C-alpha positions, 0 to 999 in steps of 0.5 A: 427727238420730236413724238411722232406718234398720233394722240389717241382719243380713246385711252380704254382698252375693253377686251373679250374672249369669242368662241370661233363660232362667235367670232365667225358670226362677227366676221360674217356680220361684217362683211355683210354690212362692208367693215373690215375694222373689227374695233369700228364694227364692235365699238359701232354696235355696243353703242349704237346697237345696230349698223344700218348698211343702205344700198344706194346702187340703184339711186345711183344708177337712177341718177346716172339715167336721168343725167343721160335723159338730160343730155338727150333732152338738151339734143333734142333743143339743139336740134329744134333750134337749129331745124325748127321741126320740134315745138318748143312746148315738146321741149319745155315739157322735157324740160319739166319732166327732167326737173321733176325726176331730178327733185325726186332724186334729190329728196330720195339722196336726202332721204338716204342722208337723214338714215344713214344719221339714225 
């Protein structure tokens, strides 16, 4: 019969005893950073000494808003092409501003990724 168990990469077992208060502190810290796996949390804390939890919800919201703006710019450009009532320079200025915002967001994501690897 074939062995269906995964081969473990970690063979060393470490055990520790905690008071109820200490266990509650660990559980609270795990909840703060959104980690549910106690072994992962304790290993990360023991090896690295800290965990950084970055809230990117504001950055994601900013990205969503910029995407909406981009759609609006495209609509203005379409209307300008259809009716001729908007100056081409105005549309180009809007597109340039959008591209600047987009670059800022890309840089923000790069920074967040860099922080995550520290």
